[in-house]
C-alpha positions as CSV (number, residue, x, y, z in Angstrom):
1,X,11.1,17.8,-28.0
2,X,12.7,14.3,-29.1
3,X,15.9,15.5,-27.6
4,X,14.4,16.5,-24.2
5,X,12.9,13.3,-24.0
6,X,15.7,11.3,-24.7
7,X,17.8,12.8,-22.3
8,X,15.1,12.4,-19.8
9,X,15.2,8.5,-21.0
10,X,18.9,8.7,-20.5
11,X,19.0,10.4,-17.0
12,X,16.3,8.1,-15.6
13,X,18.2,5.2,-16.3
14,X,21.2,6.5,-15.0
15,X,19.4,7.0,-12.0
16,X,18.0,3.8,-11.5
17,X,21.2,2.2,-12.8
18,X,22.7,3.1,-9.7
19,X,19.3,2.1,-7.3
20,X,19.4,-1.2,-8.6
21,X,23.3,-1.4,-9.0
22,X,23.9,-0.1,-5.3
23,X,20.9,-1.6,-3.9
24,X,21.4,-5.5,-5.6
25,X,25.0,-5.7,-5.0
26,X,26.8,-3.3,-2.7
27,X,24.4,-2.5,-0.2
28,X,24.1,-6.3,1.4
29,X,28.0,-5.4,2.3
30,X,28.4,-1.7,2.3
31,X,25.1,-0.9,3.4
32,X,22.7,2.5,2.7
33,X,25.3,4.8,2.7
34,X,26.6,3.1,-1.0
35,X,22.8,3.6,-2.0
36,X,22.4,7.1,-1.2
37,X,25.4,8.2,-2.6
38,X,25.3,6.0,-6.0
39,X,21.9,7.9,-6.3
40,X,23.1,11.4,-5.1
41,X,26.1,11.1,-7.5
42,X,24.1,9.7,-10.7
43,X,21.3,12.8,-10.6
44,X,24.6,15.1,-9.7
45,X,26.1,13.4,-13.2
46,X,23.1,13.4,-15.2
47,X,22.0,17.1,-14.4
48,X,25.6,18.6,-15.4
49,X,25.7,15.9,-18.9
50,X,22.0,16.4,-19.9
51,X,20.5,18.5,-17.9
52,X,20.9,21.7,-20.2
53,X,19.1,19.4,-23.0
54,X,16.0,18.3,-20.9
55,X,16.1,20.8,-17.4
56,X,17.3,17.4,-15.8
57,X,14.2,16.4,-14.3
58,X,14.6,12.8,-13.9
59,X,11.3,12.0,-11.8
60,X,7.5,12.3,-12.5
61,X,7.2,14.1,-9.2
62,X,10.3,16.7,-9.9
63,X,8.3,17.5,-13.5
64,X,4.8,18.2,-11.2
65,X,6.3,19.7,-8.9
66,X,7.7,22.1,-11.2
67,X,4.6,22.6,-13.4
68,X,3.3,23.6,-9.9
69,X,6.3,26.2,-9.4
70,X,5.5,27.8,-12.8
71,X,8.8,26.5,-14.0
72,X,7.8,24.0,-16.5
73,X,5.0,23.7,-19.2
74,X,2.4,21.6,-18.6
75,X,1.9,20.6,-21.7
76,X,5.3,18.7,-21.5
77,X,4.4,16.8,-18.3
78,X,2.9,13.5,-19.9
79,X,5.7,13.2,-22.5
80,X,8.7,13.8,-20.0
81,X,6.7,11.3,-17.2
82,X,6.4,8.8,-19.8
83,X,10.1,8.8,-20.9
84,X,10.7,8.8,-17.2
85,X,9.3,5.8,-16.8
86,X,10.5,4.1,-19.8
87,X,13.8,5.0,-18.9
88,X,14.0,3.6,-15.4
89,X,12.2,0.5,-16.7
90,X,14.8,-0.2,-19.1
91,X,17.6,0.2,-16.2
92,X,15.6,-2.7,-14.2
93,X,15.1,-4.8,-17.2
94,X,19.1,-4.7,-17.5
95,X,19.6,-5.3,-13.9
96,X,17.3,-8.0,-14.0
97,X,18.8,-9.9,-16.5
98,X,22.4,-9.2,-14.9
99,X,21.1,-10.9,-11.1
100,X,19.8,-13.9,-12.9
101,X,23.3,-14.3,-13.9
102,X,24.8,-14.0,-10.5
103,X,26.5,-16.6,-8.7
104,X,24.3,-18.4,-6.3
105,X,26.8,-18.5,-3.3
106,X,26.8,-14.3,-3.5
107,X,25.3,-12.0,-1.2
108,X,22.7,-10.4,-3.6
109,X,19.5,-8.7,-2.8
110,X,16.5,-9.7,-5.2
111,X,14.0,-7.0,-6.4
112,X,11.2,-7.2,-3.7
113,X,14.2,-6.2,-1.5
114,X,15.1,-2.9,-3.5
115,X,11.3,-2.4,-4.0
116,X,9.1,0.2,-2.4
117,X,7.2,-1.0,-0.1
118,X,4.6,-0.3,3.1
119,X,2.9,-2.7,5.7
120,X,3.8,-6.3,6.1
121,X,7.0,-6.3,8.5
122,X,7.9,-2.5,7.6
123,X,6.7,0.9,8.5
124,X,2.7,1.8,8.4
125,X,1.2,2.9,5.0
126,X,0.9,6.1,7.2
127,X,4.5,6.1,8.4
128,X,5.7,5.6,4.4
129,X,3.2,8.3,2.7
130,X,4.3,10.9,5.3
131,X,7.9,10.2,4.9
132,X,7.6,10.3,0.9
133,X,5.5,13.5,0.9
134,X,8.2,15.0,3.1
135,X,11.0,14.4,2.2
136,X,9.9,14.9,-1.7
137,X,8.5,17.8,-1.0
138,X,12.0,19.0,0.2
139,X,13.7,17.8,-2.4
140,X,11.5,19.9,-4.9
141,X,12.1,23.0,-2.7
142,X,15.6,22.8,-3.0
143,X,15.3,22.2,-6.5
144,X,13.0,25.2,-7.1
145,X,15.5,27.1,-5.1
146,X,18.9,26.6,-6.3
147,X,17.3,27.3,-10.3
148,X,16.1,30.6,-9.0
149,X,17.8,33.9,-10.3
150,X,19.2,34.9,-7.3
151,X,20.9,31.4,-6.8
152,X,24.7,31.1,-7.8
153,X,25.0,29.9,-11.1
154,X,26.5,26.8,-11.9
155,X,26.0,25.0,-8.9
156,X,22.6,23.3,-8.8
157,X,23.6,20.1,-9.6
158,X,25.9,19.7,-6.8
159,X,23.0,20.8,-4.2
160,X,20.1,18.6,-5.9
161,X,22.7,15.5,-5.7
162,X,23.6,15.9,-1.9
163,X,20.4,16.7,-1.4
164,X,19.3,13.7,-3.1
165,X,21.8,11.7,-0.8
166,X,20.6,13.3,2.5
167,X,17.1,12.1,2.1
168,X,18.0,8.6,1.0
169,X,19.5,8.2,4.2
170,X,16.9,9.8,5.7
171,X,13.9,7.5,4.1
172,X,15.8,4.2,3.1
173,X,15.5,3.1,6.6
174,X,11.4,3.9,6.2
175,X,10.1,3.0,2.8
176,X,13.6,2.2,0.8
177,X,13.6,6.0,-0.4
178,X,10.9,6.5,-3.6
179,X,11.0,10.1,-3.9
180,X,10.5,9.4,-7.7
181,X,7.4,7.2,-9.0
182,X,9.1,6.4,-12.3
183,X,12.0,4.5,-9.9
184,X,9.5,2.9,-7.9
185,X,7.5,1.8,-11.2
186,X,10.8,0.3,-11.9
187,X,11.8,-2.0,-9.4
188,X,8.3,-2.9,-8.9
189,X,7.8,-4.3,-12.6
190,X,10.6,-7.0,-11.3
191,X,9.4,-7.1,-7.7
192,X,6.2,-9.1,-8.7
193,X,3.0,-8.8,-6.9
194,X,3.7,-7.6,-3.4
195,X,5.8,-4.6,-5.2
196,X,3.1,-3.9,-7.5
197,X,0.8,-3.9,-4.6
198,X,2.4,-1.0,-2.9
199,X,3.0,1.4,-5.8
200,X,0.0,3.4,-6.2
201,X,1.8,4.7,-2.9
202,X,4.8,5.5,-4.2
203,X,3.2,7.2,-7.3
204,X,0.7,9.1,-5.0
205,X,2.8,10.5,-2.0
206,X,5.8,11.7,-4.0
207,X,3.7,13.3,-6.6
208,X,1.9,15.4,-3.8
209,X,5.0,16.0,-2.2
210,X,6.6,17.6,-5.3
211,X,3.6,19.7,-6.2
212,X,3.3,20.9,-2.3
213,X,7.4,21.8,-2.5
214,X,6.9,23.6,-5.9
215,X,3.8,25.3,-4.6
216,X,6.1,26.3,-1.6
217,X,9.0,27.3,-3.8
218,X,7.0,29.4,-6.2
219,X,5.4,31.2,-3.2
220,X,9.2,31.9,-1.7
221,X,10.9,32.9,-4.8
222,X,7.9,35.0,-6.2
223,X,9.3,38.5,-6.0
224,X,12.5,37.1,-7.7
225,X,10.9,35.7,-11.1
226,X,10.6,39.1,-12.1
227,X,13.9,40.7,-10.3
228,X,15.9,41.3,-13.0
229,X,14.0,43.5,-14.9
230,X,12.8,45.4,-11.9
231,X,16.3,46.0,-11.4
232,X,17.0,46.8,-14.7
233,X,14.1,49.5,-14.7
234,X,15.6,51.2,-11.4
235,X,18.8,51.6,-13.1
236,X,17.2,53.5,-16.4
237,X,15.3,55.3,-13.9
238,X,18.6,56.5,-12.2
């Protein structure tokens, strides 16, 4: 299992690298589109690179959503989540060091700005919770669907990466787009008290959404789980 956990660490490290790099340094000039594509492309790349080793979750909400969908062994969930959080925090630590060496005259964001927050001058707790539950549910539903036995083989990472771009474009203006408690934890650790006070919501809402998406996906694709076996049986009867 060490290789699986290493793959999850590396994949989540890459995802948070995309979040921090794009949100801290590119977004002030390129806008939210840069962040959305950076995150989506990072997951697409890592799903192909290490997905065959670990399944390419890189996200506690995805791991628990796949448990709800009957696609992942629940006994492995806690180690996966720990590896994901550690990978995310490690990446954020790298960019915290990089940001500390940035020129003072530059136009950069800080870790508070790139963390997931609610209230204050931003959207309300209810609004942020709602969008995080909905987009994470849809994201996990996409994952369950494109990895089902009837889906075209080899294209799942593309669909998953592009879906992540879509959901980030929708949610960045509202919640800074979490969908991922490991990502939220990584930036909150370096965002200080303001970010840490909001962090609980970005564990609860994405996990609730992930479980909802996994449950719906299990229901939608239930008939396909035994599909290949049934097909063989029918062929033998013929």
